[in-house]
C-alpha positions in Angstrom: -50.3 -34.5 26.5 -48.2 -37.1 28.3 -48.6 -40.9 27.9 -49.7 -41.0 31.5 -52.5 -38.4 30.9 -53.7 -40.4 27.9 -54.1 -43.5 30.0 -56.1 -41.7 32.7 -58.8 -40.3 30.3 -62.2 -41.7 31.3 -63.9 -42.8 28.1 -67.6 -43.6 28.1 -69.8 -45.4 25.6 -73.4 -45.8 24.5 -74.5 -49.1 22.7 -77.6 -49.1 20.4 -79.0 -52.2 18.8 -82.6 -53.3 18.5 -81.6 -56.9 19.3 -80.9 -57.3 23.1 -78.7 -60.4 22.6 -76.5 -58.5 20.2 -76.2 -55.6 22.6 -75.1 -58.0 25.3 -72.6 -59.6 22.9 -71.1 -56.3 21.9 -70.8 -55.2 25.5 -69.0 -58.5 26.4 -66.6 -58.1 23.4 -65.9 -54.5 24.4 -65.1 -55.6 28.0 -62.5 -58.0 26.6 -60.9 -55.5 24.1 -61.3 -52.3 26.0 -61.6 -53.1 29.7 -61.3 -49.4 30.8 -64.3 -48.4 28.7 -67.3 -47.4 30.7 -70.7 -48.3 29.1 -73.0 -45.7 30.5 -76.2 -46.6 28.6 -77.9 -48.9 26.1 -80.7 -48.2 23.6 -83.0 -50.4 21.5 -83.5 -47.9 18.6 -82.3 -44.7 17.2 -84.8 -42.5 19.1 -83.7 -44.0 22.4 -80.0 -43.5 21.4 -80.6 -39.8 20.8 -82.3 -39.5 24.2 -79.6 -41.5 26.0 -76.9 -39.4 24.5 -78.6 -36.2 25.7 -78.5 -37.7 29.2 -75.0 -39.1 29.3 -72.9 -37.4 26.6 -71.0 -40.6 25.8 -67.6 -40.2 24.1 -68.2 -43.2 21.8 -71.6 -44.3 20.4 -72.0 -47.7 18.8 -75.0 -47.6 16.5 -76.7 -50.4 14.6 -77.4 -49.0 11.1 -80.8 -50.8 10.5 -83.2 -50.2 13.3 -86.9 -49.4 13.6 -88.3 -45.9 14.3 -85.1 -44.0 13.7 -82.2 -45.7 11.8 -78.6 -45.6 12.9 -77.5 -43.1 10.3 -80.2 -40.5 11.3 -79.5 -41.1 15.0 -75.8 -40.5 14.3 -76.5 -37.2 12.6 -78.7 -36.1 15.5 -76.1 -37.1 18.1 -73.4 -35.3 16.3 -75.6 -32.2 16.2 -76.1 -32.5 20.0 -72.3 -32.8 20.5 -71.6 -29.7 18.3 -74.1 -27.6 20.4 -72.4 -28.8 23.6 -68.9 -28.2 22.0 -68.1 -31.8 22.7 -66.4 -34.4 20.6 -68.1 -37.7 19.9 -66.9 -40.8 18.0 -69.5 -42.8 16.1 -69.0 -46.5 15.3 -71.6 -48.1 13.1 -72.6 -51.7 13.5 -73.6 -53.5 10.4 -74.0 -57.0 8.9 -73.5 -55.6 5.4 -69.8 -56.1 4.6 -70.3 -55.2 0.9 -71.5 -51.7 1.9 -69.1 -51.2 4.8 -65.9 -51.7 2.9 -66.7 -49.0 0.4 -68.7 -46.6 2.5 -66.3 -46.4 5.4 -63.2 -46.0 3.3 -62.8 -42.3 4.2 -61.8 -43.2 7.8 -63.8 -40.4 9.5 -66.1 -43.0 10.9 -65.6 -46.6 11.7 -67.6 -49.8 11.7 -67.8 -53.3 13.2 -69.4 -56.3 11.6 -71.9 -58.7 13.0 -71.2 -61.3 14.2 -68.6 -59.5 16.3 -65.0 -60.5 15.6 -62.4 -59.7 18.3 -59.6 -58.9 15.8 -61.7 -56.5 13.8 -63.2 -54.9 16.9 -59.7 -54.4 18.4 -58.6 -52.6 15.2 -61.7 -50.3 15.4 -61.0 -49.6 19.1 -57.4 -48.6 18.5 -58.4 -46.1 15.8 -61.1 -44.7 18.0 -58.7 -44.3 20.9 -56.2 -42.6 18.6 -58.8 -40.1 17.4 -60.0 -39.4 20.9 -56.4 -38.8 22.2 -55.6 -36.6 19.2 -58.8 -34.6 19.7 -58.1 -34.0 23.4 -54.7 -32.6 22.5 -55.7 -30.4 19.6 -59.2 -29.3 20.6 -60.7 -29.7 17.1 -64.2 -30.8 18.2 -66.1 -28.6 15.7 -64.0 -29.6 12.7 -64.1 -33.3 13.7 -67.9 -33.3 14.2 -68.4 -31.5 10.8 -66.3 -34.2 9.1 -68.4 -36.9 10.8 -71.6 -35.3 9.6 -70.3 -35.2 6.0 -69.2 -38.8 6.2 -72.6 -39.9 7.4 -74.3 -38.0 4.6 -72.1 -39.8 2.1 -72.8 -43.1 3.8 -76.5 -42.4 3.8 -76.5 -42.0 0.0 -74.8 -45.3 -0.5 -76.7 -47.4 2.0 -80.0 -45.5 2.4 -81.7 -47.9 4.8 -85.0 -46.1 4.3 -85.3 -47.4 0.7 -83.7 -50.9 1.2 -85.6 -54.0 1.9 -84.7 -56.6 4.6 -81.4 -58.3 3.9 -81.0 -60.4 7.0 -83.2 -62.2 9.4 -82.2 -62.1 13.1 -83.3 -65.2 15.0 -82.6 -65.9 18.7 -81.3 -69.5 19.1 -80.7 -70.1 22.8 -78.3 -67.4 24.1 -77.0 -66.5 20.6 -78.4 -64.6 17.7 -78.3 -66.2 14.2 -78.1 -63.9 11.2 -79.7 -65.5 8.2 -79.2 -64.0 4.7 -82.6 -63.3 3.2 -81.7 -65.2 0.0 -81.4 -68.4 2.1 -85.0 -68.2 3.2 -87.4 -70.3 1.1 -90.6 -69.2 2.8 -92.1 -67.9 6.0 -95.1 -69.5 7.7 -96.8 -68.1 10.7 -99.1 -69.2 13.5 -100.7 -66.9 16.1 -97.5 -66.2 18.1 -94.4 -67.1 16.0 -93.3 -67.2 12.4 -91.2 -70.1 11.1 -88.3 -69.1 8.8 -87.9 -72.1 6.5 -84.6 -72.9 4.8 -83.4 -76.0 2.8 -81.8 -77.7 5.8 -83.2 -76.0 8.8 -85.8 -73.7 10.3 -86.0 -71.1 13.1 -88.7 -69.2 14.9 -88.9 -65.4 15.1 -91.3 -63.1 16.9 -92.5 -61.2 13.8 -95.8 -61.4 12.1 -96.6 -61.9 8.5 -97.9 -58.4 8.3 -94.7 -57.0 9.7 -92.6 -59.0 7.3 -94.7 -57.9 4.3 -93.7 -54.3 5.0 -90.0 -55.2 5.1 -89.5 -57.7 2.3 -89.0 -56.9 -1.4 -92.4 -57.4 -3.0 -90.8 -58.4 -6.3 -89.1 -61.3 -4.6 -91.4 -62.4 -1.8 -95.0 -63.0 -2.5 -97.8 -63.7 0.0 -99.6 -66.9 -1.1 -101.8 -67.4 2.0 -102.8 -65.3 5.0 -100.0 -67.2 7.0 -97.4 -67.8 4.2 -94.9 -65.7 2.3 -92.7 -67.5 -0.3 -89.4 -66.6 -1.9 -90.3 -66.6 -5.7 -86.8 -67.9 -6.5 -87.6 -71.0 -4.4 -90.7 -71.9 -6.3 -90.3 -75.4 -7.9 -93.8 -75.7 -9.3 -97.5 -74.8 -8.9 -100.4 -77.0 -9.7 -104.2 -76.5 -9.5 -105.8 -77.7 -6.3 -109.3 -77.9 -5.0 -111.8 -75.0 -4.6 -109.9 -72.5 -6.7 -106.8 -73.0 -4.6 -103.4 -74.2 -5.8 -100.6 -76.4 -4.5 -97.0 -75.2 -4.4 -93.7 -77.1 -4.2 -90.5 -75.3 -3.1 -87.0 -76.5 -3.8 -85.3 -78.4 -1.1 -88.5 -79.1 0.9 -90.9 -82.0 0.8 -94.0 -80.2 2.1 -96.7 -78.8 -0.1 -97.8 -75.2 0.4 -101.3 -74.0 -0.2 -101.9 -71.0 -2.4 -105.3 -69.6 -1.3 -107.7 -68.4 -4.0 -107.1 -64.8 -3.0 -103.5 -65.2 -4.3 -103.8 -67.6 -7.3 -103.9 -64.7 -9.7 -100.1 -64.3 -9.1 -99.6 -67.5 -11.0 -101.9 -67.1 -14.0 -99.0 -66.6 -16.3 -97.0 -69.6 -14.9 
């Protein structure tokens, strides 16, 4: 293949992330780093990504790993299976906030990743590798072999990350036109009203659209305890618990001046304290 032919290849992409602002940010970064890339579709979860791929057959799919309904790893396997049945080549790029997993899990080089928040330099490196693999694939026609190696790489990655058995590690909060990623260990407690939940840290707080019930299903129960129908506390942030009135208790958390109420339905958690 000539250099001119390589430059004229039309490459399409699908972006999948459950956070709309992060999809917008990735699209904006891609327009800077890869202006000739055509983004043909976006998806909010893995199930949508599989359906969008079936419609558009994108050359490159950017998949957030941790998403509701169908996670990015399972979506990636399904998309690769579709590509194999169509005898097409597909490049998968995983999007993750978990640097400690990415460095080890992506070391094989069959699949690539970008980290949140998006860094232009890192994204550019990823794009150059993807371009090289696409150009090499067009010239040697090794779609089946490439897709098989992708599937094997995802299976290995699944065994290392396994999002189905992992608890929430980051909180995504919209702050104006940006998305703030908060490490779960920085959260002291969650407190909810009817519409929003406050995420409380030592020096700040943010609001998220997620209920206490939803959070309980995503947080490590050994680390985060519900102490009231509207409050979940990080056990590592508890500074002290004292008996209150009417079988309730009062809790103090480090770094905060307010007193939290432990309702009588949850005081049994502190019997041994």
